[in-house]
Gaussian input, Z-matrix of N, CA and C with variables (Angstrom, degrees):
# hf/3-21g

backbone

0 1
 N
 C     1     B1
 C     2     B2     1     A1
 N     3     B3     2     A2     1     D1
 C     4     B4     3     A3     2     D2
 C     5     B5     4     A4     3     D3
 N     6     B6     5     A5     4     D4
 C     7     B7     6     A6     5     D5
 C     8     B8     7     A7     6     D6
 N     9     B9     8     A8     7     D7
 C    10    B10     9     A9     8     D8
 C    11    B11    10    A10     9     D9
 N    12    B12    11    A11    10    D10
 C    13    B13    12    A12    11    D11
 C    14    B14    13    A13    12    D12
 N    15    B15    14    A14    13    D13
 C    16    B16    15    A15    14    D14
 C    17    B17    16    A16    15    D15
 N    18    B18    17    A17    16    D16
 C    19    B19    18    A18    17    D17
 C    20    B20    19    A19    18    D18
 N    21    B21    20    A20    19    D19
 C    22    B22    21    A21    20    D20
 C    23    B23    22    A22    21    D21
 N    24    B24    23    A23    22    D22
 C    25    B25    24    A24    23    D23
 C    26    B26    25    A25    24    D24
 N    27    B27    26    A26    25    D25
 C    28    B28    27    A27    26    D26
 C    29    B29    28    A28    27    D27
 N    30    B30    29    A29    28    D28
 C    31    B31    30    A30    29    D29
 C    32    B32    31    A31    30    D30
 N    33    B33    32    A32    31    D31
 C    34    B34    33    A33    32    D32
 C    35    B35    34    A34    33    D33
 N    36    B36    35    A35    34    D34
 C    37    B37    36    A36    35    D35
 C    38    B38    37    A37    36    D36
 N    39    B39    38    A38    37    D37
 C    40    B40    39    A39    38    D38
 C    41    B41    40    A40    39    D39
 N    42    B42    41    A41    40    D40
 C    43    B43    42    A42    41    D41
 C    44    B44    43    A43    42    D42
 N    45    B45    44    A44    43    D43
 C    46    B46    45    A45    44    D44
 C    47    B47    46    A46    45    D45
 N    48    B48    47    A47    46    D46
 C    49    B49    48    A48    47    D47
 C    50    B50    49    A49    48    D48
 N    51    B51    50    A50    49    D49
 C    52    B52    51    A51    50    D50
 C    53    B53    52    A52    51    D51
 N    54    B54    53    A53    52    D52
 C    55    B55    54    A54    53    D53
 C    56    B56    55    A55    54    D54
 N    57    B57    56    A56    55    D55
 C    58    B58    57    A57    56    D56
 C    59    B59    58    A58    57    D57
 N    60    B60    59    A59    58    D58
 C    61    B61    60    A60    59    D59
 C    62    B62    61    A61    60    D60
 N    63    B63    62    A62    61    D61
 C    64    B64    63    A63    62    D62
 C    65    B65    64    A64    63    D63
 N    66    B66    65    A65    64    D64
 C    67    B67    66    A66    65    D65
 C    68    B68    67    A67    66    D66
 N    69    B69    68    A68    67    D67
 C    70    B70    69    A69    68    D68
 C    71    B71    70    A70    69    D69
 N    72    B72    71    A71    70    D70
 C    73    B73    72    A72    71    D71
 C    74    B74    73    A73    72    D72
 N    75    B75    74    A74    73    D73
 C    76    B76    75    A75    74    D74
 C    77    B77    76    A76    75    D75
 N    78    B78    77    A77    76    D76
 C    79    B79    78    A78    77    D77
 C    80    B80    79    A79    78    D78
 N    81    B81    80    A80    79    D79
 C    82    B82    81    A81    80    D80
 C    83    B83    82    A82    81    D81
 N    84    B84    83    A83    82    D82
 C    85    B85    84    A84    83    D83
 C    86    B86    85    A85    84    D84
 N    87    B87    86    A86    85    D85
 C    88    B88    87    A87    86    D86
 C    89    B89    88    A88    87    D87
 N    90    B90    89    A89    88    D88
 C    91    B91    90    A90    89    D89
 C    92    B92    91    A91    90    D90
 N    93    B93    92    A92    91    D91
 C    94    B94    93    A93    92    D92
 C    95    B95    94    A94    93    D93
 N    96    B96    95    A95    94    D94
 C    97    B97    96    A96    95    D95
 C    98    B98    97    A97    96    D96
 N    99    B99    98    A98    97    D97
 C   100   B100    99    A99    98    D98
 C   101   B101   100   A100    99    D99
 N   102   B102   101   A101   100   D100
 C   103   B103   102   A102   101   D101
 C   104   B104   103   A103   102   D102
 N   105   B105   104   A104   103   D103
 C   106   B106   105   A105   104   D104
 C   107   B107   106   A106   105   D105
 N   108   B108   107   A107   106   D106
 C   109   B109   108   A108   107   D107
 C   110   B110   109   A109   108   D108
 N   111   B111   110   A110   109   D109
 C   112   B112   111   A111   110   D110
 C   113   B113   112   A112   111   D111
 N   114   B114   113   A113   112   D112
 C   115   B115   114   A114   113   D113
 C   116   B116   115   A115   114   D114
 N   117   B117   116   A116   115   D115
 C   118   B118   117   A117   116   D116
 C   119   B119   118   A118   117   D117
 N   120   B120   119   A119   118   D118
 C   121   B121   120   A120   119   D119
 C   122   B122   121   A121   120   D120
 N   123   B123   122   A122   121   D121
 C   124   B124   123   A123   122   D122
 C   125   B125   124   A124   123   D123
 N   126   B126   125   A125   124   D124
 C   127   B127   126   A126   125   D125
 C   128   B128   127   A127   126   D126
 N   129   B129   128   A128   127   D127
 C   130   B130   129   A129   128   D128
 C   131   B131   130   A130   129   D129
 N   132   B132   131   A131   130   D130
 C   133   B133   132   A132   131   D131
 C   134   B134   133   A133   132   D132
 N   135   B135   134   A134   133   D133
 C   136   B136   135   A135   134   D134
 C   137   B137   136   A136   135   D135
 N   138   B138   137   A137   136   D136
 C   139   B139   138   A138   137   D137
 C   140   B140   139   A139   138   D138
 N   141   B141   140   A140   139   D139
 C   142   B142   141   A141   140   D140
 C   143   B143   142   A142   141   D141
 N   144   B144   143   A143   142   D142
 C   145   B145   144   A144   143   D143
 C   146   B146   145   A145   144   D144
 N   147   B147   146   A146   145   D145
 C   148   B148   147   A147   146   D146
 C   149   B149   148   A148   147   D147
 N   150   B150   149   A149   148   D148
 C   151   B151   150   A150   149   D149
 C   152   B152   151   A151   150   D150
 N   153   B153   152   A152   151   D151
 C   154   B154   153   A153   152   D152
 C   155   B155   154   A154   153   D153
 N   156   B156   155   A155   154   D154
 C   157   B157   156   A156   155   D155
 C   158   B158   157   A157   156   D156
 N   159   B159   158   A158   157   D157
 C   160   B160   159   A159   158   D158
 C   161   B161   160   A160   159   D159
 N   162   B162   161   A161   160   D160
 C   163   B163   162   A162   161   D161
 C   164   B164   163   A163   162   D162
 N   165   B165   164   A164   163   D163
 C   166   B166   165   A165   164   D164
 C   167   B167   166   A166   165   D165
 N   168   B168   167   A167   166   D166
 C   169   B169   168   A168   167   D167
 C   170   B170   169   A169   168   D168
 N   171   B171   170   A170   169   D169
 C   172   B172   171   A171   170   D170
 C   173   B173   172   A172   171   D171
 N   174   B174   173   A173   172   D172
 C   175   B175   174   A174   173   D173
 C   176   B176   175   A175   174   D174
 N   177   B177   176   A176   175   D175
 C   178   B178   177   A177   176   D176
 C   179   B179   178   A178   177   D177
 N   180   B180   179   A179   178   D178
 C   181   B181   180   A180   179   D179
 C   182   B182   181   A181   180   D180
 N   183   B183   182   A182   181   D181
 C   184   B184   183   A183   182   D182
 C   185   B185   184   A184   183   D183
 N   186   B186   185   A185   184   D184
 C   187   B187   186   A186   185   D185
 C   188   B188   187   A187   186   D186
 N   189   B189   188   A188   187   D187
 C   190   B190   189   A189   188   D188
 C   191   B191   190   A190   189   D189
 N   192   B192   191   A191   190   D190
 C   193   B193   192   A192   191   D191
 C   194   B194   193   A193   192   D192
 N   195   B195   194   A194   193   D193
 C   196   B196   195   A195   194   D194
 C   197   B197   196   A196   195   D195
 N   198   B198   197   A197   196   D196
 C   199   B199   198   A198   197   D197
 C   200   B200   199   A199   198   D198
 N   201   B201   200   A200   199   D199
 C   202   B202   201   A201   200   D200
 C   203   B203   202   A202   201   D201
 N   204   B204   203   A203   202   D202
 C   205   B205   204   A204   203   D203
 C   206   B206   205   A205   204   D204
 N   207   B207   206   A206   205   D205
 C   208   B208   207   A207   206   D206
 C   209   B209   208   A208   207   D207
 N   210   B210   209   A209   208   D208
 C   211   B211   210   A210   209   D209
 C   212   B212   211   A211   210   D210
 N   213   B213   212   A212   211   D211
 C   214   B214   213   A213   212   D212
 C   215   B215   214   A214   213   D213
 N   216   B216   215   A215   214   D214
 C   217   B217   216   A216   215   D215
 C   218   B218   217   A217   216   D216
 N   219   B219   218   A218   217   D217
 C   220   B220   219   A219   218   D218
 C   221   B221   220   A220   219   D219
 N   222   B222   221   A221   220   D220
 C   223   B223   222   A222   221   D221
 C   224   B224   223   A223   222   D222
 N   225   B225   224   A224   223   D223
 C   226   B226   225   A225   224   D224
 C   227   B227   226   A226   225   D225
 N   228   B228   227   A227   226   D226
 C   229   B229   228   A228   227   D227
 C   230   B230   229   A229   228   D228
 N   231   B231   230   A230   229   D229
 C   232   B232   231   A231   230   D230
 C   233   B233   232   A232   231   D231
 N   234   B234   233   A233   232   D232
 C   235   B235   234   A234   233   D233
 C   236   B236   235   A235   234   D234
 N   237   B237   236   A236   235   D235
 C   238   B238   237   A237   236   D236
 C   239   B239   238   A238   237   D237
 N   240   B240   239   A239   238   D238
 C   241   B241   240   A240   239   D239
 C   242   B242   241   A241   240   D240
 N   243   B243   242   A242   241   D241
 C   244   B244   243   A243   242   D242
 C   245   B245   244   A244   243   D243
 N   246   B246   245   A245   244   D244
 C   247   B247   246   A246   245   D245
 C   248   B248   247   A247   246   D246
 N   249   B249   248   A248   247   D247
 C   250   B250   249   A249   248   D248
 C   251   B251   250   A250   249   D249
 N   252   B252   251   A251   250   D250
 C   253   B253   252   A252   251   D251
 C   254   B254   253   A253   252   D252
 N   255   B255   254   A254   253   D253
 C   256   B256   255   A255   254   D254
 C   257   B257   256   A256   255   D255
 N   258   B258   257   A257   256   D256
 C   259   B259   258   A258   257   D257
 C   260   B260   259   A259   258   D258
 N   261   B261   260   A260   259   D259
 C   262   B262   261   A261   260   D260
 C   263   B263   262   A262   261   D261
 N   264   B264   263   A263   262   D262
 C   265   B265   264   A264   263   D263
 C   266   B266   265   A265   264   D264
 N   267   B267   266   A266   265   D265
 C   268   B268   267   A267   266   D266
 C   269   B269   268   A268   267   D267
 N   270   B270   269   A269   268   D268
 C   271   B271   270   A270   269   D269
 C   272   B272   271   A271   270   D270
 N   273   B273   272   A272   271   D271
 C   274   B274   273   A273   272   D272
 C   275   B275   274   A274   273   D273
 N   276   B276   275   A275   274   D274
 C   277   B277   276   A276   275   D275
 C   278   B278   277   A277   276   D276
 N   279   B279   278   A278   277   D277
 C   280   B280   279   A279   278   D278
 C   281   B281   280   A280   279   D279
 N   282   B282   281   A281   280   D280
 C   283   B283   282   A282   281   D281
 C   284   B284   283   A283   282   D282
 N   285   B285   284   A284   283   D283
 C   286   B286   285   A285   284   D284
 C   287   B287   286   A286   285   D285
 N   288   B288   287   A287   286   D286
 C   289   B289   288   A288   287   D287
 C   290   B290   289   A289   288   D288
 N   291   B291   290   A290   289   D289
 C   292   B292   291   A291   290   D290
 C   293   B293   292   A292   291   D291
 N   294   B294   293   A293   292   D292
 C   295   B295   294   A294   293   D293
 C   296   B296   295   A295   294   D294
 N   297   B297   296   A296   295   D295
 C   298   B298   297   A297   296   D296
 C   299   B299   298   A298   297   D297
 N   300   B300   299   A299   298   D298
 C   301   B301   300   A300   299   D299
 C   302   B302   301   A301   300   D300
 N   303   B303   302   A302   301   D301
 C   304   B304   303   A303   302   D302
 C   305   B305   304   A304   303   D303
 N   306   B306   305   A305   304   D304
 C   307   B307   306   A306   305   D305
 C   308   B308   307   A307   306   D306
 N   309   B309   308   A308   307   D307
 C   310   B310   309   A309   308   D308
 C   311   B311   310   A310   309   D309
 N   312   B312   311   A311   310   D310
 C   313   B313   312   A312   311   D311
 C   314   B314   313   A313   312   D312
 N   315   B315   314   A314   313   D313
 C   316   B316   315   A315   314   D314
 C   317   B317   316   A316   315   D315

   B1=1.4536
   B2=1.5205
   B3=1.3023
   B4=1.4622
   B5=1.5243
   B6=1.3276
   B7=1.4668
   B8=1.5227
   B9=1.3206
   B10=1.4596
   B11=1.5260
   B12=1.3166
   B13=1.4595
   B14=1.5218
   B15=1.3210
   B16=1.4588
   B17=1.5180
   B18=1.3196
   B19=1.4626
   B20=1.5163
   B21=1.3240
   B22=1.4646
   B23=1.5180
   B24=1.3253
   B25=1.4611
   B26=1.5180
   B27=1.3379
   B28=1.4535
   B29=1.5207
   B30=1.3244
   B31=1.4544
   B32=1.5208
   B33=1.3130
   B34=1.4634
   B35=1.5193
   B36=1.3047
   B37=1.4639
   B38=1.5242
   B39=1.3134
   B40=1.4615
   B41=1.5281
   B42=1.3391
   B43=1.4695
   B44=1.5347
   B45=1.3073
   B46=1.4616
   B47=1.5245
   B48=1.3151
   B49=1.4674
   B50=1.5337
   B51=1.3256
   B52=1.4599
   B53=1.5296
   B54=1.3107
   B55=1.4610
   B56=1.5261
   B57=1.3207
   B58=1.4651
   B59=1.5289
   B60=1.3243
   B61=1.4583
   B62=1.5225
   B63=1.3330
   B64=1.4663
   B65=1.5341
   B66=1.3421
   B67=1.4628
   B68=1.5326
   B69=1.3109
   B70=1.4675
   B71=1.5276
   B72=1.3276
   B73=1.4715
   B74=1.5225
   B75=1.3321
   B76=1.4675
   B77=1.5252
   B78=1.3224
   B79=1.4674
   B80=1.5269
   B81=1.3229
   B82=1.4687
   B83=1.5244
   B84=1.3214
   B85=1.4638
   B86=1.5241
   B87=1.3258
   B88=1.4663
   B89=1.5250
   B90=1.3173
   B91=1.4616
   B92=1.5141
   B93=1.3324
   B94=1.4678
   B95=1.5175
   B96=1.3205
   B97=1.4568
   B98=1.5081
   B99=1.3331
   B100=1.4691
   B101=1.5175
   B102=1.3272
   B103=1.4626
   B104=1.5250
   B105=1.3405
   B106=1.4631
   B107=1.5149
   B108=1.3367
   B109=1.4655
   B110=1.5073
   B111=1.3053
   B112=1.4581
   B113=1.5222
   B114=1.3220
   B115=1.4623
   B116=1.5201
   B117=1.3278
   B118=1.4647
   B119=1.5217
   B120=1.3316
   B121=1.4613
   B122=1.5172
   B123=1.3346
   B124=1.4672
   B125=1.5143
   B126=1.3064
   B127=1.4595
   B128=1.5268
   B129=1.3258
   B130=1.4636
   B131=1.5239
   B132=1.3424
   B133=1.4653
   B134=1.5208
   B135=1.3236
   B136=1.4626
   B137=1.5204
   B138=1.3217
   B139=1.4590
   B140=1.5250
   B141=1.3065
   B142=1.4572
   B143=1.5169
   B144=1.3079
   B145=1.4559
   B146=1.4981
   B147=1.3185
   B148=1.4389
   B149=1.5068
   B150=1.3081
   B151=1.4551
   B152=1.5195
   B153=1.3224
   B154=1.4587
   B155=1.5168
   B156=1.3191
   B157=1.4611
   B158=1.5224
   B159=1.3414
   B160=1.4573
   B161=1.5166
   B162=1.3315
   B163=1.4590
   B164=1.5238
   B165=1.3493
   B166=1.4648
   B167=1.5227
   B168=1.3104
   B169=1.4621
   B170=1.5332
   B171=1.3214
   B172=1.4702
   B173=1.5306
   B174=1.3250
   B175=1.4650
   B176=1.5231
   B177=1.3177
   B178=1.4647
   B179=1.5265
   B180=1.3272
   B181=1.4659
   B182=1.5259
   B183=1.3231
   B184=1.4569
   B185=1.5295
   B186=1.3062
   B187=1.4623
   B188=1.5284
   B189=1.3196
   B190=1.4688
   B191=1.5301
   B192=1.3302
   B193=1.4649
   B194=1.5263
   B195=1.3310
   B196=1.4637
   B197=1.5156
   B198=1.3316
   B199=1.4616
   B200=1.5207
   B201=1.3149
   B202=1.4645
   B203=1.5280
   B204=1.3162
   B205=1.4647
   B206=1.5305
   B207=1.3503
   B208=1.4689
   B209=1.5375
   B210=1.3371
   B211=1.4681
   B212=1.5266
   B213=1.3180
   B214=1.4687
   B215=1.5218
   B216=1.3265
   B217=1.4605
   B218=1.5249
   B219=1.3310
   B220=1.4663
   B221=1.5226
   B222=1.3474
   B223=1.4621
   B224=1.5270
   B225=1.3416
   B226=1.4555
   B227=1.5292
   B228=1.3276
   B229=1.4605
   B230=1.5105
   B231=1.3112
   B232=1.4659
   B233=1.5172
   B234=1.3203
   B235=1.4565
   B236=1.5187
   B237=1.3344
   B238=1.4573
   B239=1.5136
   B240=1.3437
   B241=1.4603
   B242=1.5180
   B243=1.3275
   B244=1.4592
   B245=1.5231
   B246=1.3319
   B247=1.4667
   B248=1.5207
   B249=1.3318
   B250=1.4606
   B251=1.5176
   B252=1.3196
   B253=1.4617
   B254=1.5221
   B255=1.3192
   B256=1.4558
   B257=1.5112
   B258=1.3357
   B259=1.4599
   B260=1.5243
   B261=1.3357
   B262=1.4618
   B263=1.5268
   B264=1.3183
   B265=1.4652
   B266=1.5259
   B267=1.3300
   B268=1.4682
   B269=1.5277
   B270=1.3143
   B271=1.4635
   B272=1.5308
   B273=1.3255
   B274=1.4718
   B275=1.5203
   B276=1.3388
   B277=1.4583
   B278=1.5251
   B279=1.3245
   B280=1.4659
   B281=1.5227
   B282=1.3134
   B283=1.4713
   B284=1.5310
   B285=1.3324
   B286=1.4659
   B287=1.5261
   B288=1.3460
   B289=1.4656
   B290=1.5278
   B291=1.3217
   B292=1.4529
   B293=1.5178
   B294=1.3278
   B295=1.4695
   B296=1.5265
   B297=1.3175
   B298=1.4626
   B299=1.5168
   B300=1.3239
   B301=1.4697
   B302=1.5278
   B303=1.2982
   B304=1.4611
   B305=1.5237
   B306=1.2947
   B307=1.4658
   B308=1.5249
   B309=1.3368
   B310=1.4577
   B311=1.5276
   B312=1.3406
   B313=1.4723
   B314=1.5176
   B315=1.3650
   B316=1.4608
   B317=1.4921
   A1=109.36
   A2=116.42
   A3=118.82
   A4=111.92
   A5=117.21
   A6=121.53
   A7=108.52
   A8=115.80
   A9=121.44
   A10=106.74
   A11=116.03
   A12=121.03
   A13=109.75
   A14=115.35
   A15=122.63
   A16=107.21
   A17=115.08
   A18=121.22
   A19=106.25
   A20=117.43
   A21=121.08
   A22=108.77
   A23=115.04
   A24=120.33
   A25=109.14
   A26=115.23
   A27=122.04
   A28=108.32
   A29=117.14
   A30=121.08
   A31=105.73
   A32=115.75
   A33=122.24
   A34=108.41
   A35=116.42
   A36=120.52
   A37=110.49
   A38=115.73
   A39=121.42
   A40=108.22
   A41=118.20
   A42=119.11
   A43=110.70
   A44=116.48
   A45=122.92
   A46=111.13
   A47=116.94
   A48=121.18
   A49=112.92
   A50=118.05
   A51=120.85
   A52=113.25
   A53=117.29
   A54=120.98
   A55=108.86
   A56=116.05
   A57=121.20
   A58=107.90
   A59=116.86
   A60=121.81
   A61=112.97
   A62=117.82
   A63=120.23
   A64=111.33
   A65=119.79
   A66=118.11
   A67=113.00
   A68=117.15
   A69=120.41
   A70=109.44
   A71=116.86
   A72=120.59
   A73=111.44
   A74=116.21
   A75=120.59
   A76=109.71
   A77=117.08
   A78=120.64
   A79=111.28
   A80=117.10
   A81=120.80
   A82=111.40
   A83=117.24
   A84=121.16
   A85=112.86
   A86=117.38
   A87=121.32
   A88=113.18
   A89=118.07
   A90=120.11
   A91=111.02
   A92=116.65
   A93=120.28
   A94=111.31
   A95=114.66
   A96=120.64
   A97=116.38
   A98=119.41
   A99=120.91
   A100=108.33
   A101=116.08
   A102=120.94
   A103=112.38
   A104=117.25
   A105=120.04
   A106=109.89
   A107=115.03
   A108=122.28
   A109=107.82
   A110=116.08
   A111=122.16
   A112=107.16
   A113=115.97
   A114=120.11
   A115=109.99
   A116=115.86
   A117=122.46
   A118=108.27
   A119=116.64
   A120=122.08
   A121=107.79
   A122=115.87
   A123=120.54
   A124=112.14
   A125=116.58
   A126=122.04
   A127=108.95
   A128=116.07
   A129=124.00
   A130=113.94
   A131=118.49
   A132=120.39
   A133=113.54
   A134=118.28
   A135=123.16
   A136=112.07
   A137=117.72
   A138=119.67
   A139=107.50
   A140=115.14
   A141=122.58
   A142=107.12
   A143=116.28
   A144=117.70
   A145=111.78
   A146=113.11
   A147=117.67
   A148=112.60
   A149=112.73
   A150=123.18
   A151=105.97
   A152=116.47
   A153=123.08
   A154=109.90
   A155=116.28
   A156=121.33
   A157=108.02
   A158=115.67
   A159=122.16
   A160=110.20
   A161=114.77
   A162=120.55
   A163=113.05
   A164=118.15
   A165=120.17
   A166=110.18
   A167=115.01
   A168=120.89
   A169=110.35
   A170=116.94
   A171=120.92
   A172=111.06
   A173=116.81
   A174=119.84
   A175=111.49
   A176=117.12
   A177=120.53
   A178=110.23
   A179=116.94
   A180=120.35
   A181=111.06
   A182=117.67
   A183=121.53
   A184=110.58
   A185=117.07
   A186=122.04
   A187=110.54
   A188=115.53
   A189=120.24
   A190=110.03
   A191=116.00
   A192=120.74
   A193=113.39
   A194=116.82
   A195=120.86
   A196=114.81
   A197=118.00
   A198=119.32
   A199=112.76
   A200=118.07
   A201=119.86
   A202=112.84
   A203=117.11
   A204=119.90
   A205=111.90
   A206=118.95
   A207=118.06
   A208=113.39
   A209=117.64
   A210=119.86
   A211=110.51
   A212=117.76
   A213=121.00
   A214=110.19
   A215=116.65
   A216=120.52
   A217=110.96
   A218=116.50
   A219=121.48
   A220=111.87
   A221=117.77
   A222=120.48
   A223=112.05
   A224=115.88
   A225=121.37
   A226=111.72
   A227=115.31
   A228=121.07
   A229=111.75
   A230=115.53
   A231=121.28
   A232=108.22
   A233=116.45
   A234=122.08
   A235=110.58
   A236=115.59
   A237=122.65
   A238=106.71
   A239=117.09
   A240=122.05
   A241=108.24
   A242=115.17
   A243=121.12
   A244=108.91
   A245=115.92
   A246=123.16
   A247=108.79
   A248=116.68
   A249=121.33
   A250=110.95
   A251=115.51
   A252=122.97
   A253=106.74
   A254=116.43
   A255=121.48
   A256=114.66
   A257=117.69
   A258=119.88
   A259=111.58
   A260=116.64
   A261=121.40
   A262=111.24
   A263=116.44
   A264=121.13
   A265=113.57
   A266=117.02
   A267=120.34
   A268=112.78
   A269=117.93
   A270=120.48
   A271=111.61
   A272=116.72
   A273=120.27
   A274=111.18
   A275=117.12
   A276=120.46
   A277=111.78
   A278=116.39
   A279=120.38
   A280=109.80
   A281=116.17
   A282=120.87
   A283=111.93
   A284=117.04
   A285=121.53
   A286=112.13
   A287=117.11
   A288=122.38
   A289=113.02
   A290=117.09
   A291=121.36
   A292=110.30
   A293=117.78
   A294=119.95
   A295=112.67
   A296=117.72
   A297=121.91
   A298=112.22
   A299=117.54
   A300=121.92
   A301=110.17
   A302=116.62
   A303=119.43
   A304=109.42
   A305=117.03
   A306=121.87
   A307=112.19
   A308=117.72
   A309=119.80
   A310=113.59
   A311=118.25
   A312=119.66
   A313=110.28
   A314=116.10
   A315=119.44
   A316=110.74
   D1=129.40
   D2=175.89
   D3=-97.37
   D4=-18.97
   D5=176.91
   D6=-125.76
   D7=124.49
   D8=176.08
   D9=-128.62
   D10=128.29
   D11=179.57
   D12=-119.08
   D13=146.86
   D14=175.34
   D15=-125.17
   D16=133.02
   D17=169.42
   D18=-111.46
   D19=130.12
   D20=179.21
   D21=-135.09
   D22=143.63
   D23=177.40
   D24=-144.64
   D25=132.02
   D26=175.04
   D27=-105.81
   D28=131.93
   D29=168.50
   D30=-92.58
   D31=110.91
   D32=-179.43
   D33=-136.50
   D34=169.38
   D35=177.88
   D36=-110.20
   D37=40.54
   D38=-179.18
   D39=-124.69
   D40=118.17
   D41=176.04
   D42=-60.19
   D43=141.91
   D44=-177.77
   D45=-53.10
   D46=-39.86
   D47=-176.08
   D48=-68.74
   D49=-13.02
   D50=-178.06
   D51=-97.50
   D52=6.75
   D53=-179.86
   D54=-110.33
   D55=136.73
   D56=176.77
   D57=-83.27
   D58=101.33
   D59=-174.82
   D60=-85.04
   D61=-10.89
   D62=-178.29
   D63=-57.55
   D64=-52.54
   D65=-179.70
   D66=-66.53
   D67=-30.00
   D68=177.35
   D69=-65.91
   D70=-45.08
   D71=177.66
   D72=-60.11
   D73=-42.01
   D74=179.86
   D75=-61.22
   D76=-46.37
   D77=-179.68
   D78=-64.34
   D79=-41.57
   D80=-179.51
   D81=-61.06
   D82=-39.71
   D83=-177.41
   D84=-64.45
   D85=-15.55
   D86=178.63
   D87=-82.85
   D88=-8.80
   D89=-177.58
   D90=-80.64
   D91=130.56
   D92=178.99
   D93=-63.67
   D94=139.06
   D95=172.97
   D96=85.74
   D97=-7.63
   D98=178.77
   D99=-74.68
   D100=114.99
   D101=-176.74
   D102=-94.63
   D103=-35.69
   D104=179.19
   D105=-159.38
   D106=159.91
   D107=179.93
   D108=-146.65
   D109=132.99
   D110=172.77
   D111=-121.34
   D112=118.89
   D113=177.40
   D114=-70.90
   D115=146.20
   D116=175.29
   D117=-128.97
   D118=141.65
   D119=177.42
   D120=-134.08
   D121=119.37
   D122=-177.08
   D123=-64.11
   D124=138.02
   D125=179.39
   D126=-72.58
   D127=117.83
   D128=178.41
   D129=58.75
   D130=26.32
   D131=-178.29
   D132=-124.91
   D133=-13.88
   D134=-173.07
   D135=58.32
   D136=23.76
   D137=172.02
   D138=-87.12
   D139=142.65
   D140=-177.73
   D141=-125.75
   D142=136.13
   D143=-180.00
   D144=-160.03
   D145=-162.53
   D146=179.86
   D147=-172.51
   D148=167.64
   D149=176.57
   D150=-122.46
   D151=122.72
   D152=-172.63
   D153=-120.70
   D154=148.18
   D155=171.24
   D156=-118.67
   D157=133.19
   D158=179.20
   D159=-124.21
   D160=162.09
   D161=179.25
   D162=-87.54
   D163=-12.74
   D164=179.28
   D165=-158.45
   D166=157.91
   D167=177.44
   D168=-64.96
   D169=-35.50
   D170=-179.70
   D171=-64.28
   D172=-44.64
   D173=178.82
   D174=-67.53
   D175=-36.77
   D176=177.19
   D177=-64.14
   D178=-44.78
   D179=-179.58
   D180=-65.50
   D181=-38.37
   D182=176.27
   D183=-61.01
   D184=-42.13
   D185=179.00
   D186=-61.89
   D187=-44.72
   D188=179.06
   D189=-60.47
   D190=-49.07
   D191=-175.93
   D192=-70.93
   D193=-35.39
   D194=-172.90
   D195=-93.35
   D196=-24.14
   D197=-177.17
   D198=-122.65
   D199=-51.33
   D200=-174.00
   D201=-65.99
   D202=-49.14
   D203=-178.24
   D204=-64.76
   D205=-47.99
   D206=177.08
   D207=-61.02
   D208=-36.81
   D209=178.56
   D210=-64.64
   D211=-40.47
   D212=178.14
   D213=-60.25
   D214=-41.73
   D215=178.28
   D216=-65.95
   D217=-39.30
   D218=-178.60
   D219=-63.80
   D220=-40.43
   D221=-177.69
   D222=-96.67
   D223=7.89
   D224=179.68
   D225=54.43
   D226=45.83
   D227=-179.43
   D228=-112.70
   D229=157.27
   D230=173.26
   D231=-87.95
   D232=132.38
   D233=-175.47
   D234=-111.98
   D235=133.00
   D236=170.19
   D237=-117.03
   D238=127.97
   D239=179.95
   D240=-132.92
   D241=137.96
   D242=175.35
   D243=-134.27
   D244=134.53
   D245=175.82
   D246=-100.60
   D247=139.04
   D248=-178.55
   D249=-129.19
   D250=139.66
   D251=172.86
   D252=-87.74
   D253=105.49
   D254=-176.74
   D255=-71.65
   D256=-18.35
   D257=179.36
   D258=-66.84
   D259=-31.97
   D260=-178.33
   D261=-62.51
   D262=-34.04
   D263=-174.24
   D264=-104.20
   D265=9.57
   D266=-174.43
   D267=-57.11
   D268=-51.24
   D269=-175.71
   D270=-60.24
   D271=-47.33
   D272=-179.96
   D273=-65.40
   D274=-37.75
   D275=-179.31
   D276=-70.20
   D277=-36.74
   D278=177.61
   D279=-62.81
   D280=-41.02
   D281=178.62
   D282=-61.67
   D283=-25.33
   D284=179.80
   D285=-95.84
   D286=11.42
   D287=179.33
   D288=58.84
   D289=38.23
   D290=178.38
   D291=-61.67
   D292=135.21
   D293=176.72
   D294=-66.63
   D295=-15.45
   D296=179.18
   D297=-83.69
   D298=-7.41
   D299=-177.79
   D300=-133.65
   D301=59.31
   D302=177.35
   D303=-75.59
   D304=169.57
   D305=-177.07
   D306=-59.92
   D307=-28.36
   D308=-177.54
   D309=-98.44
   D310=3.64
   D311=179.48
   D312=-85.17
   D313=160.79
   D314=-179.83
   D315=-77.71

């Protein structure tokens, strides 16, 4: 797989604006294989999540096990995580001008 995506969402009772994301971003950047991250904040739900791109399934799974699961336990939140094989959807995504599938990407 040349494209691996992770979708993660925490159900918590903390508004996004009340969390200091700077140290979280710093810690995330230390994980091998993390290519990009887009934060997501549920409208009127206090759910917090994100869409991540990784260079391999192994690095994505390590991120889930080492950061996402422990963080969910720390904030007493319910975590939903899904792994996606981005190669399967490459052609359709390219047709939609996805920024994850530019002409020079793998």
